[in-house]
DRENGU-447890 format. One record per residue (C-alpha): residue number from 1; z, y, x; residue in three letters. Coordinates in Angstrom, 1 decimal, padded with zeros to 4 digits. Example, Ala and Ser with C-alpha at 12.3 -4.5 7.8 and 13.67 -1.06 7.14 Angstrom:
2
R   pos        z        y        x   code
R     1    007.8   -004.5    012.3    ala
R     2    007.1   -001.1    013.7    ser
This chain:
545
R   pos        z        y        x   code
R     1    023.4   -019.9    025.4    met
R     2    025.6   -017.2    023.6    ala
R     3    023.3   -014.5    022.1    lys
R     4    024.6   -010.6    021.6    trp
R     5    026.1   -010.3    018.3    ser
R     6    028.0   -007.3    016.6    phe
R     7    030.7   -006.6    014.4    asn
R     8    028.7   -004.7    011.2    pro
R     9    031.5   -002.4    010.9    arg
R    10    031.5   -001.3    014.4    leu
R    11    028.8   -000.2    016.8    thr
R    12    028.3   -001.4    020.2    leu
R    13    029.2    002.0    021.3    phe
R    14    032.3    002.2    019.4    ser
R    15    033.4   -001.4    020.9    ile
R    16    032.6    000.1    024.5    ile
R    17    034.8    003.3    024.2    leu
R    18    037.5    001.5    022.3    leu
R    19    037.9   -001.2    025.0    phe
R    20    037.4    001.1    028.1    phe
R    21    039.6    003.8    027.1    leu
R    22    042.3    001.7    026.1    ser
R    23    042.1   -000.1    029.7    ser
R    24    044.4    001.3    032.4    pro
R    25    041.7    000.6    034.7    phe
R    26    038.9    003.0    032.8    thr
R    27    037.0    005.2    034.8    thr
R    28    033.9    007.5    033.8    leu
R    29    031.8    005.2    036.2    ala
R    30    032.6    002.2    034.4    ser
R    31    032.1    003.7    031.2    ile
R    32    028.7    005.2    032.3    ser
R    33    027.9    001.9    033.6    glu
R    34    028.4   -000.2    030.4    his
R    35    026.9    002.7    028.3    leu
R    36    023.7    002.3    030.5    ser
R    37    023.9   -001.9    030.0    leu
R    38    024.1   -000.6    026.4    tyr
R    39    020.8    001.5    026.4    thr
R    40    019.0   -001.2    028.6    phe
R    41    019.4   -003.7    026.2    thr
R    42    018.1   -001.9    023.2    lys
R    43    015.2   -000.8    025.4    cys
R    44    014.6   -004.3    025.9    leu
R    45    014.6   -005.3    022.1    glu
R    46    011.9   -002.2    021.7    lys
R    47    009.8   -003.0    024.5    his
R    48    009.3   -006.7    024.5    thr
R    49    006.3   -007.0    022.4    phe
R    50    003.6   -010.1    022.7    gly
R    51    006.6   -012.5    023.9    ser
R    52    007.1   -015.9    022.5    asp
R    53    010.9   -015.7    023.2    tyr
R    54    013.1   -012.7    021.9    pro
R    55    015.0   -011.0    024.7    ile
R    56    018.2   -011.8    023.4    ser
R    57    017.7   -015.4    024.3    glu
R    58    017.5   -015.1    028.0    val
R    59    020.4   -012.8    028.6    ile
R    60    023.3   -013.7    030.2    tyr
R    61    026.4   -011.4    030.0    thr
R    62    029.6   -011.9    032.4    arg
R    63    031.5   -012.8    029.2    asp
R    64    028.6   -015.6    028.5    asn
R    65    029.9   -019.0    029.5    ser
R    66    026.8   -019.7    031.2    ser
R    67    026.9   -016.6    033.4    phe
R    68    028.7   -018.0    036.5    gln
R    69    027.0   -021.5    036.9    glu
R    70    023.9   -019.3    036.4    ile
R    71    024.6   -017.2    039.0    leu
R    72    026.1   -019.8    041.6    asp
R    73    023.4   -022.4    040.9    asn
R    74    020.9   -021.0    043.4    arg
R    75    023.8   -019.5    045.7    thr
R    76    023.7   -021.7    048.5    asn
R    77    025.9   -020.0    051.0    asn
R    78    029.7   -019.7    050.1    leu
R    79    030.2   -016.2    051.8    arg
R    80    028.4   -014.8    048.6    tyr
R    81    030.6   -016.9    046.1    gln
R    82    033.8   -015.0    046.8    gln
R    83    036.0   -013.3    044.1    pro
R    84    035.1   -009.8    046.2    thr
R    85    031.3   -010.5    045.9    thr
R    86    029.7   -007.9    043.2    arg
R    87    028.5   -009.8    040.6    lys
R    88    025.3   -008.2    038.7    pro
R    89    025.8   -006.4    035.5    leu
R    90    024.0   -009.0    033.6    leu
R    91    021.5   -012.0    034.4    ile
R    92    018.1   -011.9    032.7    val
R    93    016.3   -015.1    032.8    ala
R    94    013.0   -014.6    031.0    pro
R    95    011.2   -017.5    029.4    lys
R    96    007.7   -015.5    029.3    ser
R    97    005.9   -013.3    031.5    glu
R    98    005.6   -010.7    029.5    leu
R    99    009.3   -010.3    029.4    asn
R   100    009.4   -009.2    032.7    val
R   101    007.5   -005.7    032.2    pro
R   102    010.2   -004.7    029.7    ala
R   103    012.8   -005.5    032.1    val
R   104    011.0   -003.2    034.7    val
R   105    010.3   -000.5    032.4    thr
R   106    013.9   -000.3    030.9    cys
R   107    015.8   -000.5    034.0    ala
R   108    013.9    002.1    035.7    arg
R   109    014.1    004.3    032.5    ala
R   110    017.9    003.8    032.6    his
R   111    018.5    003.9    036.1    gly
R   112    019.4    000.7    036.7    ile
R   113    018.7   -001.0    039.8    lys
R   114    017.0   -004.8    039.6    ile
R   115    017.2   -007.6    042.0    lys
R   116    014.9   -010.5    041.7    thr
R   117    015.6   -014.2    042.6    arg
R   118    013.5   -017.3    042.3    ser
R   119    014.5   -020.5    044.0    gly
R   120    018.1   -019.4    045.9    gly
R   121    017.5   -020.2    049.4    his
R   122    017.9   -016.3    050.4    asp
R   123    020.8   -016.7    052.6    tyr
R   124    021.6   -013.2    053.1    glu
R   125    022.2   -012.8    049.3    gly
R   126    019.8   -009.5    049.3    ile
R   127    018.3   -011.1    046.1    ser
R   128    021.5   -011.3    044.1    phe
R   129    024.2   -009.1    045.4    thr
R   130    024.6   -005.7    046.0    ala
R   131    026.9   -002.8    046.7    pro
R   132    025.8   -001.0    044.0    tyr
R   133    025.6   -001.9    040.1    pro
R   134    022.2   -004.0    039.4    phe
R   135    020.8   -006.5    037.2    ile
R   136    019.7   -010.0    038.4    leu
R   137    016.2   -010.8    037.1    leu
R   138    016.4   -014.8    037.9    asp
R   139    013.0   -016.2    037.6    met
R   140    014.0   -019.9    037.1    phe
R   141    012.5   -020.3    033.7    asn
R   142    009.0   -019.2    034.8    leu
R   143    008.0   -022.5    036.8    asn
R   144    004.6   -023.8    035.4    ser
R   145    002.5   -025.2    037.8    val
R   146   -001.3   -025.4    036.5    glu
R   147   -003.5   -027.3    038.9    val
R   148   -007.3   -027.1    038.4    asn
R   149   -008.6   -029.9    041.0    ile
R   150   -012.3   -029.2    040.0    glu
R   151   -011.7   -025.7    041.3    glu
R   152   -009.4   -027.0    043.8    glu
R   153   -006.8   -024.2    043.1    ser
R   154   -003.5   -024.0    041.1    ala
R   155   -001.6   -020.8    039.4    trp
R   156    002.2   -021.5    040.2    val
R   157    004.7   -019.4    038.7    gln
R   158    007.9   -017.6    041.0    ser
R   159    010.5   -019.7    039.9    gly
R   160    008.5   -022.9    040.5    ala
R   161    009.8   -024.8    043.6    thr
R   162    007.7   -026.7    046.3    leu
R   163    009.0   -029.8    045.1    gly
R   164    007.3   -029.2    041.7    gln
R   165    004.1   -027.7    043.1    ile
R   166    003.8   -030.8    045.6    tyr
R   167    004.4   -033.2    042.3    tyr
R   168    001.9   -031.6    040.2    arg
R   169   -000.8   -031.7    042.9    ile
R   170    000.0   -034.8    044.1    ala
R   171   -000.2   -036.0    040.1    glu
R   172   -003.7   -034.6    039.8    lys
R   173   -005.2   -035.6    043.2    ser
R   174   -004.2   -037.7    046.4    pro
R   175   -006.4   -035.9    048.3    val
R   176   -005.1   -032.3    048.2    his
R   177   -002.1   -030.7    049.1    ala
R   178   -000.8   -027.0    049.9    phe
R   179    000.3   -025.9    053.5    pro
R   180    004.0   -024.4    052.5    ala
R   181    007.6   -025.7    053.7    gly
R   182    009.3   -028.9    053.5    ile
R   183    012.6   -028.1    051.6    cys
R   184    011.6   -029.1    047.8    pro
R   185    014.2   -026.9    046.1    ser
R   186    012.7   -023.5    047.7    val
R   187    011.2   -021.1    045.0    gly
R   188    007.6   -019.9    045.4    ala
R   189    008.4   -016.6    044.9    gly
R   190    010.2   -015.6    047.6    gly
R   191    008.8   -018.4    050.1    his
R   192    005.4   -017.1    049.9    phe
R   193    006.0   -013.7    050.0    ser
R   194    007.6   -014.1    052.9    gly
R   195    004.7   -016.0    054.6    gly
R   196    005.4   -019.6    054.1    gly
R   197    005.2   -022.1    056.9    tyr
R   198    005.8   -025.9    057.3    gly
R   199    004.0   -029.2    058.6    ala
R   200    000.7   -028.3    057.5    leu
R   201    000.6   -024.9    059.5    met
R   202   -001.2   -025.9    062.5    arg
R   203   -004.4   -027.5    060.6    lys
R   204   -004.6   -024.9    057.6    tyr
R   205   -002.0   -021.9    058.9    gly
R   206    000.7   -020.2    056.3    leu
R   207    001.0   -020.3    052.5    ser
R   208   -000.1   -016.8    052.6    val
R   209   -003.4   -017.8    054.4    asp
R   210   -004.3   -019.9    051.5    asn
R   211   -003.5   -017.6    048.4    ile
R   212   -006.3   -016.1    046.5    val
R   213   -004.7   -014.2    043.5    asp
R   214   -001.7   -013.1    042.2    ala
R   215    000.1   -011.7    039.1    arg
R   216    002.6   -008.9    039.9    val
R   217    004.7   -006.4    037.8    val
R   218    004.3   -003.0    039.4    asp
R   219    007.1   -000.2    039.2    ala
R   220    005.1    001.1    035.7    asn
R   221    005.8   -001.9    034.4    gly
R   222    001.9   -003.3    034.5    arg
R   223    001.1   -006.8    034.9    ile
R   224   -001.9   -006.6    037.8    leu
R   225   -003.6   -009.5    039.4    asp
R   226   -005.8   -008.9    042.7    arg
R   227   -008.7   -007.2    041.0    gln
R   228   -006.5   -004.3    039.6    met
R   229   -003.8   -004.1    042.0    met
R   230   -006.8   -003.7    044.7    gly
R   231   -007.0   -005.2    048.1    glu
R   232   -004.3   -003.5    049.8    asp
R   233   -001.2   -004.0    047.6    phe
R   234   -002.8   -007.8    047.5    phe
R   235   -002.5   -007.8    051.2    trp
R   236    000.9   -006.4    051.6    ala
R   237    002.7   -008.8    049.4    ile
R   238    001.5   -012.0    051.2    arg
R   239    004.0   -011.9    054.0    gly
R   240    005.3   -008.2    053.6    gly
R   241    008.3   -009.2    051.3    gly
R   242    007.1   -009.0    047.5    gly
R   243    010.4   -007.5    046.3    ser
R   244    009.5   -004.8    048.4    ser
R   245    006.3   -003.8    046.1    phe
R   246    006.9   -005.3    042.5    gly
R   247    007.9   -008.4    040.8    val
R   248    005.6   -011.3    041.6    ile
R   249    005.1   -013.5    038.5    leu
R   250    002.7   -015.9    039.8    ala
R   251    000.4   -017.1    042.8    trp
R   252   -003.0   -018.7    042.6    lys
R   253   -003.5   -021.1    045.6    leu
R   254   -006.6   -022.7    047.2    his
R   255   -005.4   -026.5    047.8    leu
R   256   -006.5   -028.0    051.0    val
R   257   -007.9   -031.4    051.9    arg
R   258   -005.7   -034.3    053.3    val
R   259   -006.7   -037.9    053.6    pro
R   260   -005.5   -040.9    051.4    leu
R   261   -003.0   -041.6    054.0    lys
R   262   -001.3   -039.4    056.8    val
R   263    000.9   -040.4    059.7    thr
R   264    004.6   -039.6    060.4    val
R   265    007.2   -040.6    062.8    phe
R   266    010.8   -039.6    063.7    asp
R   267    012.2   -040.5    067.2    ile
R   268    015.9   -039.4    067.9    thr
R   269    017.3   -038.8    071.2    lys
R   270    020.8   -037.7    072.5    his
R   271    020.0   -034.1    074.5    val
R   272    022.6   -035.3    077.3    phe
R   273    020.6   -038.3    078.1    ser
R   274    018.8   -038.7    081.3    pro
R   275    015.0   -037.5    081.0    gly
R   276    015.6   -036.1    077.5    val
R   277    015.6   -032.4    078.6    asn
R   278    012.3   -033.1    080.8    his
R   279    010.6   -034.5    077.6    ile
R   280    011.5   -031.6    075.6    leu
R   281    010.4   -029.2    078.2    phe
R   282    007.2   -031.2    078.0    lys
R   283    007.0   -030.8    074.5    trp
R   284    007.3   -027.0    075.0    gln
R   285    004.3   -027.0    077.2    asn
R   286    001.9   -029.1    074.7    ile
R   287    002.7   -029.1    071.3    ala
R   288    001.0   -025.5    070.7    his
R   289   -002.1   -026.8    072.4    lys
R   290   -002.2   -030.5    070.9    leu
R   291   -005.3   -031.1    068.3    pro
R   292   -004.5   -029.0    064.9    lys
R   293   -004.1   -032.1    062.7    glu
R   294   -000.9   -033.0    064.6    leu
R   295    002.1   -031.1    064.4    leu
R   296    005.5   -032.5    066.1    ile
R   297    008.6   -030.6    065.4    arg
R   298    012.1   -031.0    067.1    val
R   299    015.1   -030.6    065.3    glu
R   300    018.6   -030.4    066.9    ser
R   301    021.8   -030.9    065.4    ser
R   302    025.6   -031.5    066.5    pro
R   303    027.2   -034.9    065.4    ser
R   304    030.5   -036.5    065.7    leu
R   305    030.5   -039.8    068.1    asn
R   306    032.6   -043.0    067.5    ser
R   307    035.5   -041.2    069.7    gln
R   308    035.5   -038.3    067.5    gly
R   309    033.6   -035.7    070.3    asn
R   310    030.7   -033.6    069.5    ile
R   311    027.4   -034.4    070.6    thr
R   312    024.0   -033.1    070.3    ile
R   313    020.7   -035.1    069.1    tyr
R   314    017.0   -034.1    069.1    ala
R   315    014.7   -035.4    066.5    ser
R   316    011.0   -035.4    067.0    phe
R   317    009.6   -035.4    063.6    ile
R   318    005.6   -035.6    062.9    ser
R   319    002.8   -035.1    060.8    met
R   320   -000.7   -036.3    061.8    phe
R   321   -003.4   -035.8    059.2    ile
R   322   -004.7   -039.2    060.5    gly
R   323   -004.1   -042.7    061.0    asp
R   324   -001.7   -044.7    063.4    thr
R   325   -004.7   -045.8    065.8    asp
R   326   -005.5   -041.8    066.0    gly
R   327   -002.1   -040.7    066.8    leu
R   328   -001.3   -043.2    069.3    leu
R   329   -004.4   -042.4    071.2    his
R   330   -003.6   -038.5    071.2    ile
R   331    000.1   -039.2    072.2    met
R   332   -000.9   -042.0    075.0    asn
R   333   -002.9   -039.6    076.6    lys
R   334   -001.3   -036.1    075.9    arg
R   335    002.6   -036.7    075.7    phe
R   336    003.5   -040.4    076.9    pro
R   337    007.0   -039.1    077.9    glu
R   338    008.0   -039.4    074.2    leu
R   339    007.3   -043.4    074.7    gly
R   340    005.9   -043.4    070.8    leu
R   341    005.2   -047.0    069.8    lys
R   342    003.3   -048.1    066.8    arg
R   343    006.4   -049.4    065.4    ser
R   344    007.7   -046.0    065.2    asp
R   345    004.7   -044.8    063.2    cys
R   346    004.3   -045.0    059.4    lys
R   347    001.3   -044.3    057.3    glu
R   348    001.8   -042.8    054.0    met
R   349    000.3   -040.8    051.3    ser
R   350    000.6   -036.6    051.4    trp
R   351    003.2   -036.3    048.7    ile
R   352    005.6   -039.1    050.2    asp
R   353    005.1   -037.8    053.8    ser
R   354    006.7   -034.6    052.1    ala
R   355    009.6   -036.6    050.8    met
R   356    010.0   -038.0    054.4    phe
R   357    010.1   -034.8    056.3    trp
R   358    012.6   -033.6    054.1    his
R   359    014.7   -037.0    054.8    arg
R   360    014.5   -038.2    050.9    ile
R   361    015.4   -042.0    051.4    pro
R   362    012.4   -044.2    051.3    glu
R   363    011.8   -045.9    047.8    gly
R   364    013.0   -043.1    045.8    thr
R   365    011.1   -042.1    043.0    pro
R   366    008.8   -038.9    043.5    arg
R   367    009.8   -037.4    040.2    glu
R   368    013.1   -036.3    042.5    ile
R   369    010.8   -033.6    043.5    leu
R   370    010.8   -032.3    040.0    leu
R   371    014.6   -031.4    039.9    thr
R   372    015.5   -031.8    043.7    tyr
R   373    018.2   -029.4    044.7    asp
R   374    020.4   -029.2    047.5    ile
R   375    024.1   -027.8    047.8    lys
R   376    025.4   -026.8    050.8    his
R   377    029.2   -026.0    050.4    pro
R   378    029.4   -024.3    053.5    ser
R   379    029.6   -021.0    055.0    tyr
R   380    026.3   -020.0    056.6    arg
R   381    024.4   -017.4    058.7    lys
R   382    020.7   -018.0    059.3    ile
R   383    018.5   -016.3    062.0    lys
R   384    015.1   -017.1    063.7    gly
R   385    013.0   -016.1    066.9    asp
R   386    009.7   -016.9    068.4    phe
R   387    009.1   -018.4    071.9    ile
R   388    006.5   -017.3    074.0    lys
R   389    007.0   -018.7    077.4    lys
R   390    008.7   -022.5    077.7    pro
R   391    012.9   -022.1    078.2    ile
R   392    012.9   -023.9    081.5    pro
R   393    014.2   -027.2    082.2    glu
R   394    017.3   -026.3    084.1    ala
R   395    018.2   -023.8    081.3    ala
R   396    017.9   -026.5    078.2    leu
R   397    021.7   -027.9    079.6    pro
R   398    022.9   -024.5    079.4    gln
R   399    021.5   -024.0    075.6    val
R   400    023.3   -027.4    074.6    trp
R   401    026.7   -026.5    076.4    glu
R   402    026.4   -023.1    074.5    lys
R   403    026.2   -024.8    071.3    ile
R   404    029.3   -027.3    072.0    met
R   405    031.2   -023.9    072.7    gln
R   406    030.6   -022.3    069.1    leu
R   407    033.0   -023.9    067.0    gly
R   408    030.4   -024.5    064.2    cys
R   409    027.5   -026.3    063.3    val
R   410    024.1   -025.1    064.5    leu
R   411    021.2   -026.7    063.3    tyr
R   412    018.0   -025.8    064.9    met
R   413    014.5   -026.2    064.4    glu
R   414    011.6   -025.8    067.0    trp
R   415    008.3   -025.7    065.2    thr
R   416    005.0   -025.3    067.3    pro
R   417    002.5   -022.9    066.9    tyr
R   418   -001.2   -023.0    068.2    gly
R   419   -004.2   -024.6    065.9    gly
R   420   -004.8   -022.6    062.9    arg
R   421   -002.1   -020.2    063.8    met
R   422   -003.6   -019.0    066.8    gly
R   423   -007.1   -018.3    065.3    glu
R   424   -006.2   -015.7    062.1    ile
R   425   -006.1   -012.2    062.9    asp
R   426   -002.5   -010.6    063.4    glu
R   427   -003.5   -007.8    061.0    ser
R   428   -005.0   -010.5    058.4    ala
R   429   -001.7   -010.4    056.4    val
R   430    001.3   -008.7    057.1    pro
R   431    002.7   -012.0    059.0    phe
R   432    001.8   -010.8    062.2    ala
R   433    003.2   -013.7    064.4    his
R   434    000.1   -015.4    065.6    arg
R   435   -001.4   -015.5    069.0    lys
R   436    000.7   -016.3    072.2    gly
R   437    003.7   -018.0    070.0    val
R   438    004.2   -021.2    071.5    ser
R   439    006.8   -022.1    069.0    phe
R   440    009.2   -020.6    066.4    met
R   441    012.8   -021.1    066.1    val
R   442    015.3   -021.6    062.7    phe
R   443    019.2   -021.2    063.6    tyr
R   444    021.2   -022.3    060.8    asp
R   445    025.1   -021.4    061.6    phe
R   446    027.4   -023.5    059.2    leu
R   447    031.1   -023.5    058.8    trp
R   448    034.0   -024.7    056.3    leu
R   449    036.7   -022.6    057.2    glu
R   450    037.9   -020.0    054.4    asp
R   451    038.7   -016.4    055.6    gly
R   452    036.6   -017.0    059.1    lys
R   453    033.6   -015.2    058.4    asp
R   454    033.8   -012.6    061.0    glu
R   455    034.8   -014.8    063.4    tyr
R   456    031.9   -017.3    063.1    tyr
R   457    029.4   -014.6    062.4    leu
R   458    030.4   -013.3    065.8    asn
R   459    029.5   -016.6    067.5    lys
R   460    026.2   -016.7    065.6    ala
R   461    025.4   -013.4    067.2    arg
R   462    026.9   -014.2    070.4    glu
R   463    024.4   -017.4    070.6    phe
R   464    021.7   -015.0    069.3    tyr
R   465    022.2   -012.6    072.1    ala
R   466    022.6   -015.9    074.9    phe
R   467    018.9   -017.0    073.5    met
R   468    017.4   -013.4    073.9    glu
R   469    016.4   -014.3    077.6    gln
R   470    014.0   -016.8    076.2    phe
R   471    012.7   -015.2    073.1    ala
R   472    009.7   -012.7    072.7    ser
R   473    010.3   -009.1    073.5    asp
R   474    009.1   -005.5    072.8    ser
R   475    010.1   -006.1    070.1    pro
R   476    012.0   -009.5    069.9    arg
R   477    010.2   -010.7    066.9    glu
R   478    011.8   -011.8    063.8    ala
R   479    011.0   -014.0    060.5    val
R   480    011.3   -012.5    057.4    leu
R   481    011.7   -015.8    055.9    asn
R   482    014.7   -016.0    057.3    tyr
R   483    015.8   -012.3    056.8    val
R   484    018.8   -011.2    059.0    asp
R   485    021.0   -008.3    057.8    leu
R   486    022.3   -008.1    061.6    asp
R   487    018.9   -006.6    062.4    leu
R   488    019.3   -003.0    060.7    glu
R   489    016.0   -001.6    059.7    phe
R   490    014.2   -004.3    061.6    gly
R   491    011.0   -003.8    060.2    trp
R   492    008.9   -003.8    063.7    glu
R   493    010.3   -007.0    064.5    lys
R   494    009.2   -008.9    061.1    tyr
R   495    006.1   -007.1    061.0    phe
R   496    005.0   -005.7    064.2    lys
R   497    001.6   -003.4    064.0    gly
R   498    001.4   -004.1    060.5    asn
R   499    004.5   -001.9    059.7    phe
R   500    002.8    001.3    059.5    pro
R   501    000.2   -000.3    057.0    lys
R   502    003.1   -001.5    054.8    leu
R   503    004.8    002.0    054.7    val
R   504    001.4    003.6    053.3    arg
R   505    001.2    000.9    050.7    ile
R   506    004.7    001.3    049.9    lys
R   507    004.4    004.9    049.6    thr
R   508    001.2    004.6    047.2    met
R   509    002.2    001.9    045.0    val
R   510    006.2    002.6    044.5    asp
R   511    006.7    006.0    045.3    pro
R   512    010.0    006.4    043.8    thr
R   513    011.3    003.6    045.7    asp
R   514    012.2    001.6    042.7    phe
R   515    011.9   -001.7    044.6    phe
R   516    014.2   -001.4    047.1    ser
R   517    017.0   -003.3    048.9    his
R   518    018.9   -003.6    052.2    glu
R   519    015.9   -004.4    054.2    gln
R   520    012.7   -003.2    052.0    ser
R   521    009.8   -001.6    053.0    ile
R   522    010.7    002.2    052.9    pro
R   523    008.7    005.0    051.7    thr
R   524    006.9    007.2    054.3    leu
R   525    009.5    009.9    053.0    tyr
R   526    012.6    007.3    053.2    lys
R   527    011.4    006.3    056.6    leu
R   528    011.3    010.1    058.0    leu
R   529    014.7    010.5    056.2    gln
R   530    015.8    007.5    058.6    tyr
R   531    014.1    008.5    061.6    arg
R   532    015.7    011.9    061.4    glu
R   533    019.2    010.2    060.9    met
R   534    018.7    008.3    064.0    arg
R   535    017.6    011.3    065.9    lys
R   536    020.8    013.1    065.0    asn
R   537    022.9    009.9    065.5    tyr
R   538    021.3    009.9    069.2    asn
R   539    021.8    013.4    070.1    asn
R   540    025.5    013.1    069.0    leu
R   541    026.1    010.3    071.1    leu
R   542    024.7    012.5    073.9    gln
R   543    027.2    015.2    073.3    leu
R   544    030.2    015.9    075.7    pro
R   545    033.7    014.5    074.3    met
């Protein structure tokens, strides 16, 4: 890693001036930008007291040989790996939580915006791109997981991945777990602050329903825990998007109990086979009403058959917190249409089921969870929906035909609600999608062709518009963990009735709107400005031409 180094005969200020004044592309803006960087780095050197690591060891400038690698390492969308994508002025990758207050304090003092990234599953690039100059605060070095089985808790830093969290819990206890997502490479920082859901949600709720404390750097550069930040602040970051309120350093998790063995199955069916749409219709009617120990998700994905034609398969993948006999009893009574057999069921430890759910090959050492990463060398668009009434059986073939016409790959997940999800009040945390939801939908559109982004983005929007007839309405609800820039100012879709409280808290803890991005919670002043702008725009549309 290259450190900052200076010629003793020239100050950095002189070097900047000599370089930029001699360049044909020099502008006052570029000179100002680099002077701001200089003063920012000098500020960091001054304020990184108490840290075991000097700030010079965690700064990556654009001319650093590791800069591009670090930037791309957690960028899982080719749409944001283009020459035209605006890069950060520099990357700061703290090795100590004590580095972070200095980054916030110095960036704010010198008028530089920061973006914070943890795992890299932000497919809209909000955490690592911007239309303005910014610094990337990358949390990947802050990845410790400290498990306390006696207390049934764990402190996990924002850069820790779900795989690392799951491994460390299982390392200490075979009968403890944590309800969160199925992809091992997802980072704790963004996943939890957006809600966090996974295979244990019907039994234990969301990740945020099981978080009991946090450490956050606020807009004033202070490290706050739950007691210091107060209950409103703590409420807001658990599902309201932590990046709107501060920098999440770490979360304290309440661990949940699981048996020594859970039972899983994965049954795949061709959606155009006779009777499959009837099975899917039955699933929509009963999956959210099954005992809370049982979750059956449907995953649909297109595939090329032996003739080279596209076809679509639906996989029913399950987590049952119990044994095979208990699972078969429920399925034979409540969902015999699926045809589950004893040979389809596999009993395994919870940690092995986490690998099964992500389809990591059986027999792979668990240690893969510590370093697991997945790269999608494709262009992507992510969207989410909530379904409250079953999609009619007669309409399901229309859905599959619409997918066949897209021209790009669409992978979908249908995750059932009910159980614990329906027992928690919608105002308990900002994540308000609770009662009345049958299942949640995740859309992942993928394509490989260069230069065709707008074409395929329009295809994604077209399919999303088609699904509106089946989705929740007033508003059509959206998933913050699947942030969608097509939803301009879509706060009420993400938060419903919790949005006004989020605005009040934002105005209180970050009145200058330092922590802001394309879809961050606005201050009250900024919200009033937006509403006035919309009113003027609507009035303009009504003027005679």
